[in-house]
N, CA, C and O atoms as CSV, one atom per row, in Angstrom:
chain,resi,resn,atom,element,x,y,z
A,1,MET,N,N,107.907,-70.046,110.229
A,1,MET,CA,C,108.849,-69.060,110.646
A,1,MET,C,C,110.004,-69.053,110.078
A,1,MET,O,O,110.696,-70.065,109.959
A,2,ALA,N,N,110.371,-67.739,109.613
A,2,ALA,CA,C,111.871,-67.844,108.635
A,2,ALA,C,C,112.838,-68.325,109.110
A,2,ALA,O,O,112.486,-68.488,110.278
A,3,LEU,N,N,114.028,-68.745,109.015
A,3,LEU,CA,C,115.427,-69.227,109.375
A,3,LEU,C,C,115.971,-67.822,110.050
A,3,LEU,O,O,116.140,-66.712,109.545
A,4,THR,N,N,116.198,-68.359,111.527
A,4,THR,CA,C,116.717,-67.462,112.609
A,4,THR,C,C,117.470,-68.400,113.244
A,4,THR,O,O,117.643,-69.600,113.031
A,5,ALA,N,N,118.215,-67.056,114.699
A,5,ALA,CA,C,118.650,-67.819,115.392
A,5,ALA,C,C,118.355,-67.284,116.779
A,5,ALA,O,O,118.398,-66.057,116.871
A,6,SER,N,N,118.102,-67.878,117.735
A,6,SER,CA,C,117.873,-66.994,119.013
A,6,SER,C,C,119.084,-67.770,120.339
A,6,SER,O,O,119.946,-68.636,120.183
A,7,SER,N,N,118.744,-67.159,121.344
A,7,SER,CA,C,119.531,-67.645,122.633
A,7,SER,C,C,119.044,-68.821,122.997
A,7,SER,O,O,117.818,-68.734,122.925
A,8,VAL,N,N,119.469,-70.218,123.464
A,8,VAL,CA,C,119.021,-71.287,124.346
A,8,VAL,C,C,119.740,-71.615,125.450
A,8,VAL,O,O,119.655,-72.751,125.915
A,9,GLY,N,N,120.668,-70.508,126.102
A,9,GLY,CA,C,121.017,-70.932,127.407
A,9,GLY,C,C,122.386,-70.193,127.425
A,9,GLY,O,O,122.702,-69.597,126.396
A,10,LEU,N,N,123.391,-70.170,128.696
A,10,LEU,CA,C,124.485,-69.866,128.547
A,10,LEU,C,C,125.329,-70.448,128.424
A,10,LEU,O,O,125.183,-71.588,128.863
A,11,MET,N,N,126.785,-70.121,127.765
A,11,MET,CA,C,127.662,-70.428,127.038
A,11,MET,C,C,128.637,-71.516,128.008
A,11,MET,O,O,128.909,-70.905,129.042
A,12,ARG,N,N,129.100,-72.564,128.026
A,12,ARG,CA,C,129.878,-73.445,128.664
A,12,ARG,C,C,131.381,-72.997,128.670
A,12,ARG,O,O,131.911,-72.860,127.567
A,13,ASN,N,N,131.909,-72.825,129.470
A,13,ASN,CA,C,133.068,-72.493,129.317
A,13,ASN,C,C,133.789,-71.394,128.635
A,13,ASN,O,O,134.480,-71.574,127.632
A,14,ALA,N,N,133.586,-70.139,129.266
A,14,ALA,CA,C,133.423,-68.796,128.284
A,14,ALA,C,C,134.909,-68.025,128.757
A,14,ALA,O,O,135.222,-67.450,129.799
A,15,GLY,N,N,135.547,-68.259,127.669
A,15,GLY,CA,C,136.734,-67.358,128.049
A,15,GLY,C,C,136.652,-65.771,127.968
A,15,GLY,O,O,135.702,-65.197,127.435
A,16,ASN,N,N,137.518,-65.247,128.429
A,16,ASN,CA,C,138.200,-63.715,128.393
A,16,ASN,C,C,138.605,-63.455,127.281
A,16,ASN,O,O,139.115,-64.349,126.605
A,17,VAL,N,N,138.520,-62.548,126.945
A,17,VAL,CA,C,139.000,-62.000,125.515
A,17,VAL,C,C,139.089,-60.635,125.378
A,17,VAL,O,O,138.385,-59.861,126.026
A,18,ASN,N,N,140.122,-60.210,124.371
A,18,ASN,CA,C,140.924,-58.806,124.049
A,18,ASN,C,C,140.717,-57.996,123.035
A,18,ASN,O,O,139.677,-58.407,122.520
A,19,ALA,N,N,141.053,-57.193,122.516
A,19,ALA,CA,C,140.327,-56.071,121.189
A,19,ALA,C,C,141.052,-57.070,119.883
A,19,ALA,O,O,140.477,-57.170,118.800
A,20,ASN,N,N,142.281,-57.721,120.145
A,20,ASN,CA,C,142.941,-58.485,119.427
A,20,ASN,C,C,142.009,-60.146,118.831
A,20,ASN,O,O,141.870,-60.722,117.752
A,21,ASP,N,N,141.588,-60.361,120.164
A,21,ASP,CA,C,140.297,-61.562,119.555
A,21,ASP,C,C,139.335,-61.581,119.422
A,21,ASP,O,O,138.764,-62.598,119.030
A,22,ILE,N,N,138.448,-59.974,119.803
A,22,ILE,CA,C,137.077,-59.914,119.043
A,22,ILE,C,C,137.520,-59.500,117.357
A,22,ILE,O,O,136.787,-59.798,116.415
A,23,ALA,N,N,138.794,-58.796,117.198
A,23,ALA,CA,C,138.764,-58.204,115.804
A,23,ALA,C,C,139.552,-59.654,114.997
A,23,ALA,O,O,139.780,-59.467,113.801
A,24,SER,N,N,139.887,-60.774,115.452
A,24,SER,CA,C,140.315,-61.828,114.295
A,24,SER,C,C,139.554,-62.814,114.757
A,24,SER,O,O,140.079,-63.911,114.566
A,25,THR,N,N,138.166,-62.870,115.474
A,25,THR,CA,C,137.066,-63.271,115.402
A,25,THR,C,C,135.915,-63.022,114.688
A,25,THR,O,O,135.227,-63.970,114.307
A,26,LYS,N,N,135.571,-61.748,114.423
A,26,LYS,CA,C,135.190,-61.316,113.202
A,26,LYS,C,C,135.689,-61.798,111.958
A,26,LYS,O,O,135.020,-62.502,111.201
A,27,TYR,N,N,137.079,-61.359,111.697
A,27,TYR,CA,C,137.541,-61.889,110.397
A,27,TYR,C,C,136.977,-63.289,110.188
A,27,TYR,O,O,136.310,-63.569,109.191
A,28,LEU,N,N,137.240,-64.099,111.086
A,28,LEU,CA,C,137.485,-65.374,110.743
A,28,LEU,C,C,135.742,-65.813,110.629
A,28,LEU,O,O,135.538,-66.830,109.967
A,29,ILE,N,N,134.669,-65.217,111.141
A,29,ILE,CA,C,133.729,-65.797,111.088
A,29,ILE,C,C,132.822,-65.095,109.465
A,29,ILE,O,O,131.761,-65.450,108.953
A,30,GLY,N,N,133.699,-64.137,109.105
A,30,GLY,CA,C,133.504,-63.725,107.709
A,30,GLY,C,C,133.950,-64.495,106.373
A,30,GLY,O,O,133.538,-64.379,105.219
A,31,GLY,N,N,135.102,-65.461,107.024
A,31,GLY,CA,C,135.360,-66.686,106.465
A,31,GLY,C,C,134.877,-68.003,106.201
A,31,GLY,O,O,135.279,-68.772,105.328
A,32,LEU,N,N,133.669,-68.248,107.324
A,32,LEU,CA,C,133.187,-69.246,107.398
A,32,LEU,C,C,132.155,-69.165,106.375
A,32,LEU,O,O,131.336,-68.250,106.301
A,33,THR,N,N,132.243,-70.335,105.453
A,33,THR,CA,C,131.032,-71.115,104.206
A,33,THR,C,C,130.463,-71.749,104.567
A,33,THR,O,O,130.743,-72.312,105.625
A,34,TYR,N,N,129.178,-72.046,103.778
A,34,TYR,CA,C,128.542,-73.359,104.283
A,34,TYR,C,C,128.921,-74.894,103.964
A,34,TYR,O,O,128.314,-75.861,104.424
A,35,ASP,N,N,130.092,-74.953,103.049
A,35,ASP,CA,C,130.809,-76.054,102.758
A,35,ASP,C,C,131.421,-76.069,104.197
A,35,ASP,O,O,130.897,-76.750,105.078
A,36,LEU,N,N,132.309,-75.464,104.379
A,36,LEU,CA,C,133.244,-75.798,105.687
A,36,LEU,C,C,132.038,-75.836,106.804
A,36,LEU,O,O,132.594,-76.513,107.669
A,37,ILE,N,N,130.985,-75.590,107.225
A,37,ILE,CA,C,130.095,-76.159,108.256
A,37,ILE,C,C,129.940,-77.068,108.154
A,37,ILE,O,O,129.820,-77.692,109.209
A,38,CYS,N,N,129.806,-77.959,106.668
A,38,CYS,CA,C,129.190,-78.915,106.434
A,38,CYS,C,C,130.502,-79.892,106.790
A,38,CYS,O,O,130.101,-80.918,107.340
A,39,ARG,N,N,131.661,-79.871,106.665
A,39,ARG,CA,C,133.069,-80.511,106.830
A,39,ARG,C,C,133.153,-81.521,108.188
A,39,ARG,O,O,134.053,-82.332,108.409
A,40,GLY,N,N,132.387,-81.347,108.738
A,40,GLY,CA,C,132.865,-82.342,109.955
A,40,GLY,C,C,133.303,-81.761,110.879
A,40,GLY,O,O,133.421,-80.537,110.931
A,41,PRO,N,N,133.733,-82.859,112.093
A,41,PRO,CA,C,134.158,-82.298,113.569
A,41,PRO,C,C,135.829,-82.056,112.854
A,41,PRO,O,O,136.430,-82.616,111.936
A,42,GLY,N,N,136.216,-80.800,113.915
A,42,GLY,CA,C,137.796,-80.336,113.684
A,42,GLY,C,C,137.757,-79.226,113.361
A,42,GLY,O,O,136.714,-78.593,113.197
A,43,THR,N,N,138.812,-78.825,113.224
A,43,THR,CA,C,139.325,-77.020,113.339
A,43,THR,C,C,138.736,-76.583,111.494
A,43,THR,O,O,139.039,-77.241,110.499
A,44,LEU,N,N,138.100,-75.663,111.507
A,44,LEU,CA,C,137.402,-75.195,110.378
A,44,LEU,C,C,138.218,-74.065,109.678
A,44,LEU,O,O,138.374,-73.841,108.478
A,45,LEU,N,N,138.611,-73.530,110.591
A,45,LEU,CA,C,139.487,-72.122,110.525
A,45,LEU,C,C,140.690,-71.531,111.669
A,45,LEU,O,O,140.476,-71.644,112.876
A,46,THR,N,N,141.549,-71.103,111.314
A,46,THR,CA,C,142.267,-70.788,112.114
A,46,THR,C,C,142.896,-69.342,112.309
A,46,THR,O,O,142.496,-68.659,111.366
A,47,CYS,N,N,143.516,-68.777,112.940
A,47,CYS,CA,C,144.517,-67.722,112.987
A,47,CYS,C,C,145.172,-67.712,114.354
A,47,CYS,O,O,144.929,-68.446,115.311
A,48,GLU,N,N,146.126,-66.647,114.240
A,48,GLU,CA,C,146.754,-66.650,115.393
A,48,GLU,C,C,146.373,-66.707,117.077
A,48,GLU,O,O,146.846,-67.212,118.095
A,49,ALA,N,N,145.265,-65.896,116.700
A,49,ALA,CA,C,144.317,-65.659,118.295
A,49,ALA,C,C,143.439,-66.583,118.398
A,49,ALA,O,O,143.269,-66.951,119.561
A,50,VAL,N,N,142.734,-67.168,117.522
A,50,VAL,CA,C,141.150,-67.931,117.991
A,50,VAL,C,C,141.310,-69.027,116.420
A,50,VAL,O,O,142.223,-69.184,115.609
A,51,ARG,N,N,140.339,-69.432,116.518
A,51,ARG,CA,C,139.661,-70.678,115.810
A,51,ARG,C,C,138.372,-71.007,115.704
A,51,ARG,O,O,137.603,-70.734,116.626
A,52,ILE,N,N,137.956,-71.618,114.609
A,52,ILE,CA,C,136.478,-71.645,114.919
A,52,ILE,C,C,136.677,-73.611,114.359
A,52,ILE,O,O,137.304,-74.114,113.426
A,53,ASP,N,N,135.851,-74.197,115.406
A,53,ASP,CA,C,135.826,-75.651,115.622
A,53,ASP,C,C,134.359,-76.250,115.701
A,53,ASP,O,O,133.468,-75.968,116.503
A,54,ASN,N,N,134.353,-77.155,114.646
A,54,ASN,CA,C,133.078,-77.924,114.398
A,54,ASN,C,C,133.267,-78.938,115.823
A,54,ASN,O,O,134.296,-79.613,115.853
A,55,GLN,N,N,132.442,-79.037,116.822
A,55,GLN,CA,C,133.068,-79.641,118.142
A,55,GLN,C,C,132.307,-81.239,117.783
A,55,GLN,O,O,132.585,-82.132,118.583
A,56,GLY,N,N,131.267,-81.634,116.482
A,56,GLY,CA,C,130.841,-82.736,116.558
A,56,GLY,C,C,129.658,-82.953,116.612
A,56,GLY,O,O,129.185,-82.117,117.382
A,57,GLY,N,N,128.795,-83.681,116.188
A,57,GLY,CA,C,127.403,-83.819,116.476
A,57,GLY,C,C,126.823,-84.362,117.703
A,57,GLY,O,O,127.356,-85.301,118.294
A,58,LEU,N,N,125.706,-83.779,118.120
A,58,LEU,CA,C,124.691,-83.810,119.722
A,58,LEU,C,C,124.239,-84.819,119.257
A,58,LEU,O,O,124.307,-85.333,118.140
A,59,ASN,N,N,123.600,-85.180,120.499
A,59,ASN,CA,C,122.829,-86.789,120.648
A,59,ASN,C,C,121.099,-86.245,119.515
A,59,ASN,O,O,120.302,-86.989,118.942
A,60,ASP,N,N,121.121,-84.711,119.607
A,60,ASP,CA,C,119.781,-84.704,119.045
A,60,ASP,C,C,119.995,-84.641,117.100
A,60,ASP,O,O,118.978,-84.438,116.437
A,61,GLY,N,N,121.303,-84.822,116.403
A,61,GLY,CA,C,121.672,-84.793,115.622
A,61,GLY,C,C,122.333,-83.028,114.823
A,61,GLY,O,O,122.656,-82.739,113.671
A,62,SER,N,N,122.295,-82.338,115.919
A,62,SER,CA,C,123.055,-80.992,115.387
A,62,SER,C,C,124.339,-80.814,115.822
A,62,SER,O,O,124.893,-81.423,116.738
A,63,VAL,N,N,124.898,-79.737,114.951
A,63,VAL,CA,C,126.032,-79.614,114.999
A,63,VAL,C,C,126.463,-78.491,116.015
A,63,VAL,O,O,125.586,-77.639,116.157
A,64,ASN,N,N,127.667,-78.275,116.797
A,64,ASN,CA,C,128.185,-77.568,117.772
A,64,ASN,C,C,129.350,-77.293,117.343
A,64,ASN,O,O,130.381,-77.962,117.417
A,65,LEU,N,N,129.013,-75.479,116.524
A,65,LEU,CA,C,130.281,-74.686,116.242
A,65,LEU,C,C,130.713,-73.908,116.881
A,65,LEU,O,O,129.817,-73.064,116.899
A,66,GLN,N,N,131.822,-73.395,117.709
A,66,GLN,CA,C,132.882,-72.872,118.285
A,66,GLN,C,C,133.418,-71.917,118.014
A,66,GLN,O,O,133.662,-72.026,116.812
A,67,VAL,N,N,133.836,-70.862,118.412
A,67,VAL,CA,C,134.785,-70.014,118.463
A,67,VAL,C,C,135.967,-70.430,119.705
A,67,VAL,O,O,135.647,-70.453,120.893
A,68,GLN,N,N,136.783,-70.616,119.424
A,68,GLN,CA,C,138.168,-71.028,120.512
A,68,GLN,C,C,139.072,-70.191,120.397
A,68,GLN,O,O,139.206,-69.646,119.301
A,69,LEU,N,N,140.228,-69.738,121.838
A,69,LEU,CA,C,140.829,-68.857,122.071
A,69,LEU,C,C,141.714,-69.995,121.277
A,69,LEU,O,O,141.325,-71.162,121.237
A,70,ASN,N,N,142.624,-69.676,120.808
A,70,ASN,CA,C,143.900,-70.368,120.371
A,70,ASN,C,C,144.915,-70.339,121.107
A,70,ASN,O,O,146.015,-70.034,120.645
A,71,ARG,N,N,144.733,-70.649,122.375
A,71,ARG,CA,C,146.017,-70.813,123.481
A,71,ARG,C,C,145.828,-71.988,124.424
A,71,ARG,O,O,144.905,-72.775,124.634
A,72,ARG,N,N,147.132,-71.797,124.945
A,72,ARG,CA,C,146.621,-73.198,125.614
A,72,ARG,C,C,145.572,-72.838,127.009
A,72,ARG,O,O,145.602,-71.708,127.497
A,73,ARG,N,N,144.823,-73.727,127.474
A,73,ARG,CA,C,143.658,-73.874,128.695
A,73,ARG,C,C,144.622,-73.862,129.960
A,73,ARG,O,O,145.222,-74.863,130.352
A,74,ARG,N,N,144.695,-72.664,130.525
A,74,ARG,CA,C,144.605,-72.942,131.978
A,74,ARG,C,C,143.373,-73.610,132.928
A,74,ARG,O,O,142.191,-73.672,132.588
A,75,PRO,N,N,143.882,-74.041,134.066
A,75,PRO,CA,C,142.966,-74.787,134.863
A,75,PRO,C,C,141.723,-73.600,135.578
A,75,PRO,O,O,142.143,-72.575,136.117
A,76,GLY,N,N,140.671,-73.798,135.526
A,76,GLY,CA,C,139.996,-72.763,135.586
A,76,GLY,C,C,139.415,-72.110,134.736
A,76,GLY,O,O,138.263,-71.777,135.016
A,77,GLU,N,N,139.949,-71.715,133.484
A,77,GLU,CA,C,139.686,-70.619,132.734
A,77,GLU,C,C,139.146,-71.348,131.119
A,77,GLU,O,O,139.708,-72.213,130.448
A,78,GLY,N,N,138.056,-70.720,130.903
A,78,GLY,CA,C,137.344,-71.179,129.760
A,78,GLY,C,C,137.889,-70.429,128.322
A,78,GLY,O,O,138.131,-69.224,128.399
A,79,THR,N,N,138.070,-71.067,127.114
A,79,THR,CA,C,138.402,-71.063,126.148
A,79,THR,C,C,137.195,-70.716,125.048
A,79,THR,O,O,137.658,-70.350,123.968
A,80,THR,N,N,136.200,-70.745,125.093
A,80,THR,CA,C,134.705,-70.757,124.108
A,80,THR,C,C,134.483,-69.173,124.103
A,80,THR,O,O,134.541,-68.429,125.082
A,81,ILE,N,N,134.268,-68.898,123.035
A,81,ILE,CA,C,134.020,-67.205,123.063
A,81,ILE,C,C,132.706,-66.945,121.930
A,81,ILE,O,O,132.353,-65.842,121.511
A,82,ALA,N,N,132.128,-68.221,121.587
A,82,ALA,CA,C,131.294,-67.967,120.589
A,82,ALA,C,C,130.471,-69.353,120.335
A,82,ALA,O,O,131.176,-70.234,119.842
A,83,THR,N,N,129.259,-69.676,120.552
A,83,THR,CA,C,128.472,-70.789,119.926
A,83,THR,C,C,127.847,-70.429,119.462
A,83,THR,O,O,127.360,-69.308,119.607
A,84,VAL,N,N,127.477,-71.575,118.372
A,84,VAL,CA,C,125.954,-71.939,117.667
A,84,VAL,C,C,125.735,-73.407,117.705
A,84,VAL,O,O,126.606,-74.274,117.777
A,85,LEU,N,N,124.089,-73.605,117.629
A,85,LEU,CA,C,124.315,-75.114,117.490
A,85,LEU,C,C,123.010,-75.349,116.332
A,85,LEU,O,O,121.817,-75.214,116.607
A,86,LEU,N,N,123.516,-75.695,115.110
A,86,LEU,CA,C,122.938,-75.875,113.716
A,86,LEU,C,C,122.408,-77.323,113.705
A,86,LEU,O,O,123.207,-78.259,113.706
A,87,PRO,N,N,120.784,-77.568,113.692
A,87,PRO,CA,C,120.282,-78.762,113.837
A,87,PRO,C,C,120.713,-79.337,112.409
A,87,PRO,O,O,120.963,-78.597,111.457
A,88,GLY,N,N,120.770,-80.614,112.361
A,88,GLY,CA,C,121.888,-81.592,110.974
A,88,GLY,C,C,120.799,-81.348,109.667
A,88,GLY,O,O,121.161,-81.298,108.491
A,89,ARG,N,N,119.348,-81.204,110.155
A,89,ARG,CA,C,118.668,-81.134,108.875
A,89,ARG,C,C,119.029,-80.110,107.728
A,89,ARG,O,O,118.607,-80.092,106.571
A,90,TYR,N,N,120.122,-79.072,108.496
A,90,TYR,CA,C,120.277,-77.597,107.993
A,90,TYR,C,C,121.416,-78.314,107.131
A,90,TYR,O,O,121.694,-77.737,106.081
A,91,LEU,N,N,122.125,-79.505,107.425
A,91,LEU,CA,C,123.330,-80.053,106.479
A,91,LEU,C,C,122.812,-80.627,105.018
A,91,LEU,O,O,123.652,-81.086,104.244
A,92,THR,N,N,121.700,-80.601,104.728
A,92,THR,CA,C,121.197,-81.276,103.904
A,92,THR,C,C,120.169,-80.499,102.918
A,92,THR,O,O,119.364,-81.086,102.195
A,93,ALA,N,N,120.301,-79.231,102.988
A,93,ALA,CA,C,119.309,-78.458,102.176
A,93,ALA,C,C,120.029,-78.291,100.802
A,93,ALA,O,O,121.216,-77.994,100.669
A,94,HIS,N,N,119.221,-78.503,99.897
A,94,HIS,CA,C,119.637,-78.551,98.412
A,94,HIS,C,C,118.751,-77.479,97.391
A,94,HIS,O,O,118.954,-77.462,96.177
A,95,TRP,N,N,117.838,-76.675,97.997
A,95,TRP,CA,C,117.103,-75.602,97.195
A,95,TRP,C,C,118.149,-74.668,97.144
A,95,TRP,O,O,119.062,-74.478,97.948
A,96,PRO,N,N,117.771,-73.873,95.623
A,96,PRO,CA,C,119.249,-72.661,95.394
A,96,PRO,C,C,118.573,-71.463,97.106
A,96,PRO,O,O,117.557,-71.182,97.741
A,97,GLY,N,N,120.068,-71.193,97.043
A,97,GLY,CA,C,119.685,-70.379,98.173
A,97,GLY,C,C,119.986,-70.545,99.248
A,97,GLY,O,O,120.209,-69.699,100.115
A,98,ASN,N,N,120.023,-71.607,99.303
A,98,ASN,CA,C,119.898,-72.089,101.080
A,98,ASN,C,C,120.858,-72.427,101.757
A,98,ASN,O,O,120.831,-72.690,102.959
A,99,HIS,N,N,121.863,-72.452,100.981
A,99,HIS,CA,C,123.410,-72.796,101.472
A,99,HIS,C,C,123.832,-71.028,102.179
A,99,HIS,O,O,124.360,-70.737,103.252
A,100,GLU,N,N,123.383,-70.222,101.164
A,100,GLU,CA,C,123.948,-68.942,101.535
A,100,GLU,C,C,123.213,-68.840,102.908
A,100,GLU,O,O,123.863,-69.059,103.930
A,101,GLU,N,N,121.884,-68.516,102.984
A,101,GLU,CA,C,120.828,-68.450,104.003
A,101,GLU,C,C,121.357,-69.060,105.267
A,101,GLU,O,O,121.185,-68.515,106.357
A,102,ILE,N,N,121.856,-69.937,105.152
A,102,ILE,CA,C,122.614,-70.881,106.373
A,102,ILE,C,C,123.514,-70.019,107.074
A,102,ILE,O,O,123.438,-69.604,108.231
A,103,GLN,N,N,124.614,-69.760,105.952
A,103,GLN,CA,C,125.816,-69.558,106.058
A,103,GLN,C,C,125.511,-68.034,106.651
A,103,GLN,O,O,126.198,-67.702,107.617
A,104,ARG,N,N,124.636,-67.181,106.203
A,104,ARG,CA,C,124.675,-66.199,106.803
A,104,ARG,C,C,124.011,-66.318,108.495
A,104,ARG,O,O,124.503,-65.834,109.514
A,105,VAL,N,N,122.847,-67.064,108.364
A,105,VAL,CA,C,122.125,-67.144,109.882
A,105,VAL,C,C,123.260,-67.735,110.689
A,105,VAL,O,O,123.362,-67.192,111.789
A,106,VAL,N,N,124.186,-68.743,110.446
A,106,VAL,CA,C,125.217,-69.093,111.296
A,106,VAL,C,C,126.019,-68.156,111.800
A,106,VAL,O,O,126.156,-68.019,113.016
A,107,ARG,N,N,126.734,-67.289,110.769
A,107,ARG,CA,C,127.673,-66.123,110.897
A,107,ARG,C,C,127.002,-65.195,111.904
A,107,ARG,O,O,127.522,-64.896,112.979
A,108,ASN,N,N,125.622,-64.686,111.421
A,108,ASN,CA,C,125.316,-63.891,112.493
A,108,ASN,C,C,124.905,-64.191,113.914
A,108,ASN,O,O,124.731,-63.448,114.879
A,109,ALA,N,N,124.779,-65.735,113.733
A,109,ALA,CA,C,124.495,-66.021,115.486
A,109,ALA,C,C,125.953,-66.054,116.253
A,109,ALA,O,O,126.104,-65.676,117.414
A,110,LEU,N,N,126.986,-66.564,115.422
A,110,LEU,CA,C,128.385,-66.274,115.860
A,110,LEU,C,C,128.507,-64.968,116.558
A,110,LEU,O,O,128.587,-64.900,117.785
A,111,LEU,N,N,128.521,-63.828,115.700
A,111,LEU,CA,C,128.715,-62.746,116.037
A,111,LEU,C,C,127.743,-62.269,117.111
A,111,LEU,O,O,128.153,-61.393,117.872
A,112,ALA,N,N,126.562,-62.715,117.259
A,112,ALA,CA,C,125.882,-62.623,118.429
A,112,ALA,C,C,126.222,-63.216,119.969
A,112,ALA,O,O,126.161,-62.762,121.111
A,113,SER,N,N,126.600,-64.444,119.368
A,113,SER,CA,C,127.134,-64.979,120.850
A,113,SER,C,C,128.528,-64.106,121.507
A,113,SER,O,O,128.819,-63.896,122.684
A,114,LEU,N,N,129.174,-63.739,120.351
A,114,LEU,CA,C,130.324,-63.003,120.617
A,114,LEU,C,C,130.104,-61.617,121.800
A,114,LEU,O,O,130.563,-61.334,122.907
A,115,THR,N,N,129.123,-60.991,120.817
A,115,THR,CA,C,128.406,-59.935,121.653
A,115,THR,C,C,128.251,-59.781,123.060
A,115,THR,O,O,128.538,-58.927,123.900
A,116,CYS,N,N,127.634,-61.031,123.028
A,116,CYS,CA,C,127.075,-61.396,124.507
A,116,CYS,C,C,127.644,-61.835,125.416
A,116,CYS,O,O,127.174,-61.890,126.553
A,117,LEU,N,N,129.027,-62.321,125.000
A,117,LEU,CA,C,130.113,-62.667,125.556
A,117,LEU,C,C,130.679,-61.129,126.363
A,117,LEU,O,O,130.641,-60.880,127.568
A,118,GLN,N,N,131.218,-60.208,125.178
A,118,GLN,CA,C,131.712,-59.157,125.492
A,118,GLN,C,C,130.802,-58.305,126.636
A,118,GLN,O,O,131.270,-57.535,127.475
A,119,ASN,N,N,129.620,-58.590,126.478
A,119,ASN,CA,C,128.269,-57.787,127.680
A,119,ASN,C,C,128.308,-58.304,128.983
A,119,ASN,O,O,127.824,-57.789,129.991
A,120,GLY,N,N,129.077,-59.632,128.860
A,120,GLY,CA,C,129.250,-60.015,130.083
A,120,GLY,C,C,127.727,-61.162,130.748
A,120,GLY,O,O,127.266,-61.390,131.867
A,121,ALA,N,N,127.363,-61.659,129.207
A,121,ALA,CA,C,126.536,-62.684,129.707
A,121,ALA,C,C,126.569,-63.514,128.273
A,121,ALA,O,O,125.921,-63.170,127.284
A,122,PRO,N,N,127.647,-64.943,128.356
A,122,PRO,CA,C,127.702,-65.361,127.416
A,122,PRO,C,C,126.767,-66.403,127.110
A,122,PRO,O,O,126.545,-67.215,128.009
A,123,LEU,N,N,126.102,-66.552,125.875
A,123,LEU,CA,C,125.069,-67.435,125.306
A,123,LEU,C,C,125.206,-68.084,123.798
A,123,LEU,O,O,125.522,-67.633,122.697
A,124,THR,N,N,124.849,-69.242,124.254
A,124,THR,CA,C,124.621,-70.150,122.909
A,124,THR,C,C,123.942,-69.573,122.365
A,124,THR,O,O,123.573,-68.534,122.911
A,125,TYR,N,N,123.333,-69.932,120.860
A,125,TYR,CA,C,122.705,-69.662,119.994
A,125,TYR,C,C,122.311,-70.976,119.258
A,125,TYR,O,O,123.105,-71.917,119.275
A,126,GLN,N,N,121.216,-71.074,118.664
A,126,GLN,CA,C,120.368,-72.174,117.974
A,126,GLN,C,C,120.131,-71.550,116.642
A,126,GLN,O,O,120.007,-70.325,116.622
A,127,VAL,N,N,120.049,-72.232,115.503
A,127,VAL,CA,C,119.160,-71.959,114.413
A,127,VAL,C,C,118.091,-72.831,114.053
A,127,VAL,O,O,118.053,-74.059,114.142
A,128,GLU,N,N,117.193,-72.002,113.617
A,128,GLU,CA,C,115.516,-72.703,113.818
A,128,GLU,C,C,115.243,-71.947,112.471
A,128,GLU,O,O,115.850,-71.154,111.750
A,129,GLY,N,N,113.831,-72.690,112.490
A,129,GLY,CA,C,112.762,-71.985,111.354
A,129,GLY,C,C,113.094,-72.652,110.071
A,129,GLY,O,O,113.915,-73.569,110.040
A,130,THR,N,N,112.365,-72.139,108.809
A,130,THR,CA,C,112.042,-72.543,107.602
A,130,THR,C,C,113.164,-72.258,106.791
A,130,THR,O,O,113.812,-71.433,107.434
A,131,LEU,N,N,113.635,-72.450,105.928
A,131,LEU,CA,C,114.286,-71.565,104.855
A,131,LEU,C,C,113.522,-71.010,103.965
A,131,LEU,O,O,112.454,-71.534,103.649
A,132,SER,N,N,113.915,-69.963,103.473
A,132,SER,CA,C,112.892,-68.987,103.126
A,132,SER,C,C,112.499,-69.537,101.364
A,132,SER,O,O,111.336,-69.534,100.959
A,133,ASN,N,N,113.566,-69.936,100.568
A,133,ASN,CA,C,113.208,-70.449,99.068
A,133,ASN,C,C,112.646,-71.907,99.295
A,133,ASN,O,O,112.219,-72.532,98.325
A,134,SER,N,N,112.638,-72.508,100.670
A,134,SER,CA,C,111.921,-73.773,100.450
A,134,SER,C,C,110.551,-74.091,99.974
A,134,SER,O,O,110.092,-75.206,99.725
A,135,GLY,N,N,109.908,-72.802,99.877
A,135,GLY,CA,C,108.412,-73.043,99.309
A,135,GLY,C,C,107.764,-74.079,100.020
A,135,GLY,O,O,107.174,-74.820,99.235
A,136,GLY,N,N,107.634,-74.448,101.309
A,136,GLY,CA,C,107.173,-74.879,101.867
A,136,GLY,C,C,106.929,-76.624,101.931
A,136,GLY,O,O,106.096,-77.320,102.511
A,137,ARG,N,N,108.190,-76.957,100.958
A,137,ARG,CA,C,108.334,-78.464,100.476
A,137,ARG,C,C,109.227,-78.882,101.919
A,137,ARG,O,O,109.113,-80.033,102.342
A,138,GLU,N,N,109.830,-78.210,102.411
A,138,GLU,CA,C,110.576,-78.539,103.603
A,138,GLU,C,C,110.632,-78.199,104.813
A,138,GLU,O,O,111.677,-77.656,105.169
A,139,GLU,N,N,109.752,-78.364,105.636
A,139,GLU,CA,C,109.669,-77.995,107.176
A,139,GLU,C,C,110.529,-77.860,107.802
A,139,GLU,O,O,110.810,-79.059,107.782
A,140,MET,N,N,111.496,-77.331,108.573
A,140,MET,CA,C,112.620,-76.911,109.273
A,140,MET,C,C,111.955,-76.988,110.973
A,140,MET,O,O,112.667,-76.680,111.929
């Protein structure tokens, strides 16, 4: 199966977005690189309205990447507007082109997650499959 991303459940702590939040999110997602994805926990990119955070590793070794509203959270209000889970095995890709492929799939998954939020069904996405140029050497 080619590298892809699919929804794996509802997004937790989903926030409400306006047109500026959406535009800022799309802009930041466009700047997300493989090197940033691999950087480790913390804020990866930020602007006035939103930021992209690496929430750190999960028990299964996956990395939890989230777009967050860049404002103070009020009681009962969510701030997450897009989420993708990236299994840790993709952080050590070595074959030519793998970094770009992973970067593209992560970006597309974040955009899909944002679209789901806009449509009233906030979903978390997860990357899965085999890298296209692994030549079968690296089963994902």
